[in-house]
Chimera marker file (.cmm) of the C-alpha trace (Angstrom):
<marker_set name="trace">
<marker id="1" x="-20.706" y="-79.225" z="19.935" r="1" g="1" b="0" radius="0.5"/>
<marker id="2" x="-22.731" y="-78.746" z="16.844" r="1" g="1" b="0" radius="0.5"/>
<marker id="3" x="-19.981" y="-76.257" z="15.752" r="1" g="1" b="0" radius="0.5"/>
<marker id="4" x="-17.174" y="-78.827" z="16.372" r="1" g="1" b="0" radius="0.5"/>
<marker id="5" x="-18.893" y="-81.508" z="14.096" r="1" g="1" b="0" radius="0.5"/>
<marker id="6" x="-19.287" y="-78.946" z="11.434" r="1" g="1" b="0" radius="0.5"/>
<marker id="7" x="-15.795" y="-77.934" z="11.645" r="1" g="1" b="0" radius="0.5"/>
<marker id="8" x="-14.479" y="-81.675" z="11.573" r="1" g="1" b="0" radius="0.5"/>
<marker id="9" x="-16.603" y="-81.997" z="8.748" r="1" g="1" b="0" radius="0.5"/>
<marker id="10" x="-15.272" y="-79.099" z="6.944" r="1" g="1" b="0" radius="0.5"/>
<marker id="11" x="-11.527" y="-80.317" z="7.680" r="1" g="1" b="0" radius="0.5"/>
<marker id="12" x="-12.387" y="-83.742" z="6.256" r="1" g="1" b="0" radius="0.5"/>
<marker id="13" x="-13.922" y="-82.437" z="2.978" r="1" g="1" b="0" radius="0.5"/>
<marker id="14" x="-11.206" y="-79.761" z="2.763" r="1" g="1" b="0" radius="0.5"/>
<marker id="15" x="-8.329" y="-82.556" z="3.284" r="1" g="1" b="0" radius="0.5"/>
<marker id="16" x="-10.169" y="-84.921" z="0.750" r="1" g="1" b="0" radius="0.5"/>
<marker id="17" x="-9.980" y="-82.063" z="-1.743" r="1" g="1" b="0" radius="0.5"/>
<marker id="18" x="-6.353" y="-81.551" z="-0.993" r="1" g="1" b="0" radius="0.5"/>
<marker id="19" x="-5.724" y="-85.079" z="-1.623" r="1" g="1" b="0" radius="0.5"/>
<marker id="20" x="-7.701" y="-85.460" z="-4.811" r="1" g="1" b="0" radius="0.5"/>
<marker id="21" x="-5.823" y="-82.576" z="-6.307" r="1" g="1" b="0" radius="0.5"/>
<marker id="22" x="-2.272" y="-83.525" z="-5.422" r="1" g="1" b="0" radius="0.5"/>
<marker id="23" x="-3.274" y="-86.970" z="-6.950" r="1" g="1" b="0" radius="0.5"/>
<marker id="24" x="-4.374" y="-85.403" z="-10.392" r="1" g="1" b="0" radius="0.5"/>
<marker id="25" x="-1.302" y="-83.350" z="-10.111" r="1" g="1" b="0" radius="0.5"/>
<marker id="26" x="0.799" y="-86.272" z="-9.708" r="1" g="1" b="0" radius="0.5"/>
<marker id="27" x="-0.936" y="-88.100" z="-12.385" r="1" g="1" b="0" radius="0.5"/>
<marker id="28" x="-0.474" y="-85.190" z="-14.851" r="1" g="1" b="0" radius="0.5"/>
<marker id="29" x="3.190" y="-84.827" z="-14.014" r="1" g="1" b="0" radius="0.5"/>
<marker id="30" x="4.173" y="-88.328" z="-14.778" r="1" g="1" b="0" radius="0.5"/>
<marker id="31" x="2.190" y="-88.178" z="-17.813" r="1" g="1" b="0" radius="0.5"/>
<marker id="32" x="3.285" y="-85.101" z="-19.914" r="1" g="1" b="0" radius="0.5"/>
<marker id="33" x="0.884" y="-84.116" z="-22.631" r="1" g="1" b="0" radius="0.5"/>
<marker id="34" x="2.410" y="-84.664" z="-26.224" r="1" g="1" b="0" radius="0.5"/>
<marker id="35" x="1.468" y="-81.182" z="-27.037" r="1" g="1" b="0" radius="0.5"/>
<marker id="36" x="3.245" y="-79.411" z="-24.359" r="1" g="1" b="0" radius="0.5"/>
<marker id="37" x="6.854" y="-78.989" z="-24.643" r="1" g="1" b="0" radius="0.5"/>
<marker id="38" x="8.069" y="-79.405" z="-20.913" r="1" g="1" b="0" radius="0.5"/>
<marker id="39" x="10.795" y="-76.899" z="-19.893" r="1" g="1" b="0" radius="0.5"/>
<marker id="40" x="14.215" y="-78.512" z="-19.299" r="1" g="1" b="0" radius="0.5"/>
<marker id="41" x="15.403" y="-79.054" z="-15.794" r="1" g="1" b="0" radius="0.5"/>
<marker id="42" x="18.119" y="-77.195" z="-13.933" r="1" g="1" b="0" radius="0.5"/>
<marker id="43" x="20.475" y="-79.979" z="-14.770" r="1" g="1" b="0" radius="0.5"/>
<marker id="44" x="19.614" y="-80.185" z="-18.423" r="1" g="1" b="0" radius="0.5"/>
<marker id="45" x="20.210" y="-76.744" z="-18.738" r="1" g="1" b="0" radius="0.5"/>
<marker id="46" x="23.354" y="-76.487" z="-16.953" r="1" g="1" b="0" radius="0.5"/>
<marker id="47" x="24.721" y="-79.353" z="-19.075" r="1" g="1" b="0" radius="0.5"/>
<marker id="48" x="23.601" y="-77.706" z="-22.477" r="1" g="1" b="0" radius="0.5"/>
<marker id="49" x="25.488" y="-74.770" z="-21.358" r="1" g="1" b="0" radius="0.5"/>
<marker id="50" x="28.631" y="-76.344" z="-20.556" r="1" g="1" b="0" radius="0.5"/>
<marker id="51" x="28.391" y="-78.480" z="-23.691" r="1" g="1" b="0" radius="0.5"/>
<marker id="52" x="28.123" y="-75.017" z="-25.834" r="1" g="1" b="0" radius="0.5"/>
<marker id="53" x="30.936" y="-73.512" z="-23.483" r="1" g="1" b="0" radius="0.5"/>
<marker id="54" x="33.161" y="-76.292" z="-24.175" r="1" g="1" b="0" radius="0.5"/>
<marker id="55" x="32.948" y="-76.077" z="-28.148" r="1" g="1" b="0" radius="0.5"/>
<marker id="56" x="36.400" y="-75.350" z="-29.663" r="1" g="1" b="0" radius="0.5"/>
<marker id="57" x="36.814" y="-71.580" z="-30.920" r="1" g="1" b="0" radius="0.5"/>
<marker id="58" x="37.296" y="-71.067" z="-34.053" r="1" g="1" b="0" radius="0.5"/>
<marker id="59" x="39.900" y="-68.309" z="-35.591" r="1" g="1" b="0" radius="0.5"/>
<marker id="60" x="36.863" y="-66.130" z="-36.561" r="1" g="1" b="0" radius="0.5"/>
<marker id="61" x="35.533" y="-66.194" z="-32.955" r="1" g="1" b="0" radius="0.5"/>
<marker id="62" x="38.584" y="-65.116" z="-31.802" r="1" g="1" b="0" radius="0.5"/>
<marker id="63" x="39.712" y="-62.514" z="-34.216" r="1" g="1" b="0" radius="0.5"/>
<marker id="64" x="36.642" y="-61.564" z="-36.013" r="1" g="1" b="0" radius="0.5"/>
<marker id="65" x="34.837" y="-61.441" z="-39.405" r="1" g="1" b="0" radius="0.5"/>
<marker id="66" x="38.006" y="-60.295" z="-41.200" r="1" g="1" b="0" radius="0.5"/>
<marker id="67" x="40.182" y="-62.789" z="-39.673" r="1" g="1" b="0" radius="0.5"/>
<marker id="68" x="41.677" y="-64.152" z="-42.896" r="1" g="1" b="0" radius="0.5"/>
<marker id="69" x="42.940" y="-60.527" z="-43.891" r="1" g="1" b="0" radius="0.5"/>
<marker id="70" x="44.184" y="-60.012" z="-40.334" r="1" g="1" b="0" radius="0.5"/>
<marker id="71" x="46.059" y="-63.388" z="-40.421" r="1" g="1" b="0" radius="0.5"/>
<marker id="72" x="47.678" y="-62.886" z="-43.548" r="1" g="1" b="0" radius="0.5"/>
<marker id="73" x="48.872" y="-59.162" z="-43.055" r="1" g="1" b="0" radius="0.5"/>
<marker id="74" x="50.138" y="-60.195" z="-39.036" r="1" g="1" b="0" radius="0.5"/>
<marker id="75" x="51.918" y="-63.265" z="-40.331" r="1" g="1" b="0" radius="0.5"/>
<marker id="76" x="53.419" y="-61.507" z="-43.154" r="1" g="1" b="0" radius="0.5"/>
<marker id="77" x="54.836" y="-58.955" z="-41.030" r="1" g="1" b="0" radius="0.5"/>
<marker id="78" x="56.149" y="-61.313" z="-38.508" r="1" g="1" b="0" radius="0.5"/>
<marker id="79" x="57.979" y="-63.344" z="-41.149" r="1" g="1" b="0" radius="0.5"/>
<marker id="80" x="59.471" y="-60.318" z="-42.246" r="1" g="1" b="0" radius="0.5"/>
<marker id="81" x="60.548" y="-59.050" z="-38.909" r="1" g="1" b="0" radius="0.5"/>
<marker id="82" x="62.174" y="-62.688" z="-38.112" r="1" g="1" b="0" radius="0.5"/>
<marker id="83" x="64.074" y="-62.271" z="-41.363" r="1" g="1" b="0" radius="0.5"/>
<marker id="84" x="65.692" y="-59.001" z="-40.378" r="1" g="1" b="0" radius="0.5"/>
<marker id="85" x="66.635" y="-60.350" z="-36.924" r="1" g="1" b="0" radius="0.5"/>
<marker id="86" x="67.983" y="-63.732" z="-38.078" r="1" g="1" b="0" radius="0.5"/>
<marker id="87" x="69.113" y="-63.745" z="-41.904" r="1" g="1" b="0" radius="0.5"/>
<marker id="88" x="69.639" y="-67.513" z="-41.795" r="1" g="1" b="0" radius="0.5"/>
<marker id="89" x="65.897" y="-67.796" z="-41.843" r="1" g="1" b="0" radius="0.5"/>
<marker id="90" x="64.546" y="-67.144" z="-45.334" r="1" g="1" b="0" radius="0.5"/>
<marker id="91" x="60.612" y="-67.012" z="-45.630" r="1" g="1" b="0" radius="0.5"/>
<marker id="92" x="59.489" y="-68.043" z="-49.039" r="1" g="1" b="0" radius="0.5"/>
<marker id="93" x="56.784" y="-65.580" z="-49.410" r="1" g="1" b="0" radius="0.5"/>
<marker id="94" x="58.845" y="-62.502" z="-48.248" r="1" g="1" b="0" radius="0.5"/>
<marker id="95" x="61.815" y="-63.919" z="-50.301" r="1" g="1" b="0" radius="0.5"/>
<marker id="96" x="59.804" y="-64.498" z="-53.385" r="1" g="1" b="0" radius="0.5"/>
<marker id="97" x="57.581" y="-61.194" z="-52.915" r="1" g="1" b="0" radius="0.5"/>
<marker id="98" x="54.609" y="-63.688" z="-53.115" r="1" g="1" b="0" radius="0.5"/>
<marker id="99" x="51.425" y="-63.685" z="-51.437" r="1" g="1" b="0" radius="0.5"/>
<marker id="100" x="51.086" y="-65.758" z="-48.260" r="1" g="1" b="0" radius="0.5"/>
<marker id="101" x="48.321" y="-67.757" z="-49.868" r="1" g="1" b="0" radius="0.5"/>
<marker id="102" x="50.601" y="-69.344" z="-52.499" r="1" g="1" b="0" radius="0.5"/>
<marker id="103" x="51.927" y="-71.497" z="-50.021" r="1" g="1" b="0" radius="0.5"/>
<marker id="104" x="49.522" y="-72.052" z="-47.394" r="1" g="1" b="0" radius="0.5"/>
<marker id="105" x="45.878" y="-71.717" z="-47.016" r="1" g="1" b="0" radius="0.5"/>
<marker id="106" x="44.262" y="-69.605" z="-44.146" r="1" g="1" b="0" radius="0.5"/>
<marker id="107" x="40.834" y="-70.677" z="-43.340" r="1" g="1" b="0" radius="0.5"/>
<marker id="108" x="38.558" y="-72.731" z="-40.716" r="1" g="1" b="0" radius="0.5"/>
<marker id="109" x="40.946" y="-75.848" z="-41.507" r="1" g="1" b="0" radius="0.5"/>
<marker id="110" x="44.129" y="-73.772" z="-40.453" r="1" g="1" b="0" radius="0.5"/>
<marker id="111" x="45.774" y="-75.597" z="-37.501" r="1" g="1" b="0" radius="0.5"/>
<marker id="112" x="46.432" y="-73.350" z="-34.487" r="1" g="1" b="0" radius="0.5"/>
<marker id="113" x="46.603" y="-73.549" z="-30.661" r="1" g="1" b="0" radius="0.5"/>
<marker id="114" x="45.543" y="-70.889" z="-27.954" r="1" g="1" b="0" radius="0.5"/>
<marker id="115" x="48.212" y="-69.503" z="-25.595" r="1" g="1" b="0" radius="0.5"/>
<marker id="116" x="47.866" y="-68.623" z="-22.029" r="1" g="1" b="0" radius="0.5"/>
<marker id="117" x="46.852" y="-65.301" z="-22.782" r="1" g="1" b="0" radius="0.5"/>
<marker id="118" x="43.868" y="-66.783" z="-25.082" r="1" g="1" b="0" radius="0.5"/>
<marker id="119" x="45.931" y="-65.331" z="-28.437" r="1" g="1" b="0" radius="0.5"/>
<marker id="120" x="45.674" y="-67.831" z="-31.386" r="1" g="1" b="0" radius="0.5"/>
<marker id="121" x="49.281" y="-69.222" z="-32.381" r="1" g="1" b="0" radius="0.5"/>
<marker id="122" x="49.162" y="-70.257" z="-36.033" r="1" g="1" b="0" radius="0.5"/>
<marker id="123" x="50.792" y="-73.525" z="-36.781" r="1" g="1" b="0" radius="0.5"/>
<marker id="124" x="52.488" y="-74.287" z="-40.197" r="1" g="1" b="0" radius="0.5"/>
<marker id="125" x="54.406" y="-77.831" z="-40.571" r="1" g="1" b="0" radius="0.5"/>
<marker id="126" x="57.922" y="-77.634" z="-41.728" r="1" g="1" b="0" radius="0.5"/>
<marker id="127" x="58.926" y="-76.981" z="-45.211" r="1" g="1" b="0" radius="0.5"/>
<marker id="128" x="55.628" y="-74.945" z="-46.089" r="1" g="1" b="0" radius="0.5"/>
<marker id="129" x="57.056" y="-71.171" z="-45.288" r="1" g="1" b="0" radius="0.5"/>
<marker id="130" x="60.589" y="-72.017" z="-44.644" r="1" g="1" b="0" radius="0.5"/>
<marker id="131" x="63.394" y="-74.656" z="-45.125" r="1" g="1" b="0" radius="0.5"/>
<marker id="132" x="62.401" y="-77.863" z="-43.573" r="1" g="1" b="0" radius="0.5"/>
<marker id="133" x="65.317" y="-77.523" z="-41.506" r="1" g="1" b="0" radius="0.5"/>
<marker id="134" x="63.698" y="-74.814" z="-39.483" r="1" g="1" b="0" radius="0.5"/>
<marker id="135" x="60.980" y="-76.923" z="-38.400" r="1" g="1" b="0" radius="0.5"/>
<marker id="136" x="57.305" y="-76.096" z="-37.881" r="1" g="1" b="0" radius="0.5"/>
<marker id="137" x="56.678" y="-72.287" z="-37.491" r="1" g="1" b="0" radius="0.5"/>
<marker id="138" x="54.327" y="-71.150" z="-35.236" r="1" g="1" b="0" radius="0.5"/>
<marker id="139" x="53.054" y="-67.140" z="-35.039" r="1" g="1" b="0" radius="0.5"/>
<marker id="140" x="51.285" y="-65.782" z="-31.896" r="1" g="1" b="0" radius="0.5"/>
<marker id="141" x="48.244" y="-63.633" z="-33.131" r="1" g="1" b="0" radius="0.5"/>
<marker id="142" x="47.116" y="-60.770" z="-30.708" r="1" g="1" b="0" radius="0.5"/>
<marker id="143" x="43.436" y="-60.440" z="-30.260" r="1" g="1" b="0" radius="0.5"/>
<marker id="144" x="41.951" y="-57.217" z="-31.666" r="1" g="1" b="0" radius="0.5"/>
<marker id="145" x="39.569" y="-57.193" z="-28.692" r="1" g="1" b="0" radius="0.5"/>
<marker id="146" x="38.742" y="-59.273" z="-25.609" r="1" g="1" b="0" radius="0.5"/>
<link id1="1" id2="2" r="1" g="1" b="0" radius="0.2"/>
<link id1="2" id2="3" r="1" g="1" b="0" radius="0.2"/>
<link id1="3" id2="4" r="1" g="1" b="0" radius="0.2"/>
<link id1="4" id2="5" r="1" g="1" b="0" radius="0.2"/>
<link id1="5" id2="6" r="1" g="1" b="0" radius="0.2"/>
<link id1="6" id2="7" r="1" g="1" b="0" radius="0.2"/>
<link id1="7" id2="8" r="1" g="1" b="0" radius="0.2"/>
<link id1="8" id2="9" r="1" g="1" b="0" radius="0.2"/>
<link id1="9" id2="10" r="1" g="1" b="0" radius="0.2"/>
<link id1="10" id2="11" r="1" g="1" b="0" radius="0.2"/>
<link id1="11" id2="12" r="1" g="1" b="0" radius="0.2"/>
<link id1="12" id2="13" r="1" g="1" b="0" radius="0.2"/>
<link id1="13" id2="14" r="1" g="1" b="0" radius="0.2"/>
<link id1="14" id2="15" r="1" g="1" b="0" radius="0.2"/>
<link id1="15" id2="16" r="1" g="1" b="0" radius="0.2"/>
<link id1="16" id2="17" r="1" g="1" b="0" radius="0.2"/>
<link id1="17" id2="18" r="1" g="1" b="0" radius="0.2"/>
<link id1="18" id2="19" r="1" g="1" b="0" radius="0.2"/>
<link id1="19" id2="20" r="1" g="1" b="0" radius="0.2"/>
<link id1="20" id2="21" r="1" g="1" b="0" radius="0.2"/>
<link id1="21" id2="22" r="1" g="1" b="0" radius="0.2"/>
<link id1="22" id2="23" r="1" g="1" b="0" radius="0.2"/>
<link id1="23" id2="24" r="1" g="1" b="0" radius="0.2"/>
<link id1="24" id2="25" r="1" g="1" b="0" radius="0.2"/>
<link id1="25" id2="26" r="1" g="1" b="0" radius="0.2"/>
<link id1="26" id2="27" r="1" g="1" b="0" radius="0.2"/>
<link id1="27" id2="28" r="1" g="1" b="0" radius="0.2"/>
<link id1="28" id2="29" r="1" g="1" b="0" radius="0.2"/>
<link id1="29" id2="30" r="1" g="1" b="0" radius="0.2"/>
<link id1="30" id2="31" r="1" g="1" b="0" radius="0.2"/>
<link id1="31" id2="32" r="1" g="1" b="0" radius="0.2"/>
<link id1="32" id2="33" r="1" g="1" b="0" radius="0.2"/>
<link id1="33" id2="34" r="1" g="1" b="0" radius="0.2"/>
<link id1="34" id2="35" r="1" g="1" b="0" radius="0.2"/>
<link id1="35" id2="36" r="1" g="1" b="0" radius="0.2"/>
<link id1="36" id2="37" r="1" g="1" b="0" radius="0.2"/>
<link id1="37" id2="38" r="1" g="1" b="0" radius="0.2"/>
<link id1="38" id2="39" r="1" g="1" b="0" radius="0.2"/>
<link id1="39" id2="40" r="1" g="1" b="0" radius="0.2"/>
<link id1="40" id2="41" r="1" g="1" b="0" radius="0.2"/>
<link id1="41" id2="42" r="1" g="1" b="0" radius="0.2"/>
<link id1="42" id2="43" r="1" g="1" b="0" radius="0.2"/>
<link id1="43" id2="44" r="1" g="1" b="0" radius="0.2"/>
<link id1="44" id2="45" r="1" g="1" b="0" radius="0.2"/>
<link id1="45" id2="46" r="1" g="1" b="0" radius="0.2"/>
<link id1="46" id2="47" r="1" g="1" b="0" radius="0.2"/>
<link id1="47" id2="48" r="1" g="1" b="0" radius="0.2"/>
<link id1="48" id2="49" r="1" g="1" b="0" radius="0.2"/>
<link id1="49" id2="50" r="1" g="1" b="0" radius="0.2"/>
<link id1="50" id2="51" r="1" g="1" b="0" radius="0.2"/>
<link id1="51" id2="52" r="1" g="1" b="0" radius="0.2"/>
<link id1="52" id2="53" r="1" g="1" b="0" radius="0.2"/>
<link id1="53" id2="54" r="1" g="1" b="0" radius="0.2"/>
<link id1="54" id2="55" r="1" g="1" b="0" radius="0.2"/>
<link id1="55" id2="56" r="1" g="1" b="0" radius="0.2"/>
<link id1="56" id2="57" r="1" g="1" b="0" radius="0.2"/>
<link id1="57" id2="58" r="1" g="1" b="0" radius="0.2"/>
<link id1="58" id2="59" r="1" g="1" b="0" radius="0.2"/>
<link id1="59" id2="60" r="1" g="1" b="0" radius="0.2"/>
<link id1="60" id2="61" r="1" g="1" b="0" radius="0.2"/>
<link id1="61" id2="62" r="1" g="1" b="0" radius="0.2"/>
<link id1="62" id2="63" r="1" g="1" b="0" radius="0.2"/>
<link id1="63" id2="64" r="1" g="1" b="0" radius="0.2"/>
<link id1="64" id2="65" r="1" g="1" b="0" radius="0.2"/>
<link id1="65" id2="66" r="1" g="1" b="0" radius="0.2"/>
<link id1="66" id2="67" r="1" g="1" b="0" radius="0.2"/>
<link id1="67" id2="68" r="1" g="1" b="0" radius="0.2"/>
<link id1="68" id2="69" r="1" g="1" b="0" radius="0.2"/>
<link id1="69" id2="70" r="1" g="1" b="0" radius="0.2"/>
<link id1="70" id2="71" r="1" g="1" b="0" radius="0.2"/>
<link id1="71" id2="72" r="1" g="1" b="0" radius="0.2"/>
<link id1="72" id2="73" r="1" g="1" b="0" radius="0.2"/>
<link id1="73" id2="74" r="1" g="1" b="0" radius="0.2"/>
<link id1="74" id2="75" r="1" g="1" b="0" radius="0.2"/>
<link id1="75" id2="76" r="1" g="1" b="0" radius="0.2"/>
<link id1="76" id2="77" r="1" g="1" b="0" radius="0.2"/>
<link id1="77" id2="78" r="1" g="1" b="0" radius="0.2"/>
<link id1="78" id2="79" r="1" g="1" b="0" radius="0.2"/>
<link id1="79" id2="80" r="1" g="1" b="0" radius="0.2"/>
<link id1="80" id2="81" r="1" g="1" b="0" radius="0.2"/>
<link id1="81" id2="82" r="1" g="1" b="0" radius="0.2"/>
<link id1="82" id2="83" r="1" g="1" b="0" radius="0.2"/>
<link id1="83" id2="84" r="1" g="1" b="0" radius="0.2"/>
<link id1="84" id2="85" r="1" g="1" b="0" radius="0.2"/>
<link id1="85" id2="86" r="1" g="1" b="0" radius="0.2"/>
<link id1="86" id2="87" r="1" g="1" b="0" radius="0.2"/>
<link id1="87" id2="88" r="1" g="1" b="0" radius="0.2"/>
<link id1="88" id2="89" r="1" g="1" b="0" radius="0.2"/>
<link id1="89" id2="90" r="1" g="1" b="0" radius="0.2"/>
<link id1="90" id2="91" r="1" g="1" b="0" radius="0.2"/>
<link id1="91" id2="92" r="1" g="1" b="0" radius="0.2"/>
<link id1="92" id2="93" r="1" g="1" b="0" radius="0.2"/>
<link id1="93" id2="94" r="1" g="1" b="0" radius="0.2"/>
<link id1="94" id2="95" r="1" g="1" b="0" radius="0.2"/>
<link id1="95" id2="96" r="1" g="1" b="0" radius="0.2"/>
<link id1="96" id2="97" r="1" g="1" b="0" radius="0.2"/>
<link id1="97" id2="98" r="1" g="1" b="0" radius="0.2"/>
<link id1="98" id2="99" r="1" g="1" b="0" radius="0.2"/>
<link id1="99" id2="100" r="1" g="1" b="0" radius="0.2"/>
<link id1="100" id2="101" r="1" g="1" b="0" radius="0.2"/>
<link id1="101" id2="102" r="1" g="1" b="0" radius="0.2"/>
<link id1="102" id2="103" r="1" g="1" b="0" radius="0.2"/>
<link id1="103" id2="104" r="1" g="1" b="0" radius="0.2"/>
<link id1="104" id2="105" r="1" g="1" b="0" radius="0.2"/>
<link id1="105" id2="106" r="1" g="1" b="0" radius="0.2"/>
<link id1="106" id2="107" r="1" g="1" b="0" radius="0.2"/>
<link id1="107" id2="108" r="1" g="1" b="0" radius="0.2"/>
<link id1="108" id2="109" r="1" g="1" b="0" radius="0.2"/>
<link id1="109" id2="110" r="1" g="1" b="0" radius="0.2"/>
<link id1="110" id2="111" r="1" g="1" b="0" radius="0.2"/>
<link id1="111" id2="112" r="1" g="1" b="0" radius="0.2"/>
<link id1="112" id2="113" r="1" g="1" b="0" radius="0.2"/>
<link id1="113" id2="114" r="1" g="1" b="0" radius="0.2"/>
<link id1="114" id2="115" r="1" g="1" b="0" radius="0.2"/>
<link id1="115" id2="116" r="1" g="1" b="0" radius="0.2"/>
<link id1="116" id2="117" r="1" g="1" b="0" radius="0.2"/>
<link id1="117" id2="118" r="1" g="1" b="0" radius="0.2"/>
<link id1="118" id2="119" r="1" g="1" b="0" radius="0.2"/>
<link id1="119" id2="120" r="1" g="1" b="0" radius="0.2"/>
<link id1="120" id2="121" r="1" g="1" b="0" radius="0.2"/>
<link id1="121" id2="122" r="1" g="1" b="0" radius="0.2"/>
<link id1="122" id2="123" r="1" g="1" b="0" radius="0.2"/>
<link id1="123" id2="124" r="1" g="1" b="0" radius="0.2"/>
<link id1="124" id2="125" r="1" g="1" b="0" radius="0.2"/>
<link id1="125" id2="126" r="1" g="1" b="0" radius="0.2"/>
<link id1="126" id2="127" r="1" g="1" b="0" radius="0.2"/>
<link id1="127" id2="128" r="1" g="1" b="0" radius="0.2"/>
<link id1="128" id2="129" r="1" g="1" b="0" radius="0.2"/>
<link id1="129" id2="130" r="1" g="1" b="0" radius="0.2"/>
<link id1="130" id2="131" r="1" g="1" b="0" radius="0.2"/>
<link id1="131" id2="132" r="1" g="1" b="0" radius="0.2"/>
<link id1="132" id2="133" r="1" g="1" b="0" radius="0.2"/>
<link id1="133" id2="134" r="1" g="1" b="0" radius="0.2"/>
<link id1="134" id2="135" r="1" g="1" b="0" radius="0.2"/>
<link id1="135" id2="136" r="1" g="1" b="0" radius="0.2"/>
<link id1="136" id2="137" r="1" g="1" b="0" radius="0.2"/>
<link id1="137" id2="138" r="1" g="1" b="0" radius="0.2"/>
<link id1="138" id2="139" r="1" g="1" b="0" radius="0.2"/>
<link id1="139" id2="140" r="1" g="1" b="0" radius="0.2"/>
<link id1="140" id2="141" r="1" g="1" b="0" radius="0.2"/>
<link id1="141" id2="142" r="1" g="1" b="0" radius="0.2"/>
<link id1="142" id2="143" r="1" g="1" b="0" radius="0.2"/>
<link id1="143" id2="144" r="1" g="1" b="0" radius="0.2"/>
<link id1="144" id2="145" r="1" g="1" b="0" radius="0.2"/>
<link id1="145" id2="146" r="1" g="1" b="0" radius="0.2"/>
</marker_set>
């Protein structure tokens, strides 16, 4: 019988220690230290990742560091090909033998869309690179790599 009282006393003391530790842990959890930078919760991390993945792509992120030169060469080539196929369409840079930059600026503000294959499609307003009668001009730019 002595042994049973000892076991009950030990279990009671153990239970008190567990309760005390859990109470201290709960108090610390509700009052984070100013020095500590608590790790973000899983929900916060997921929300941050979603926001980052929803950021709008840029021409540089789609085409690489040399995107301006690549765009200029590709658009100029497409203009020349279109003029060969349809003599009624005259592109000013090709017709004037002038650089594309004389008519439009290609930089981070250049308007573009992304097609169903993930390629950028550059859009120039009507009248900037050809007659206004031909409307807005679009040029699909193949990505160099995926």
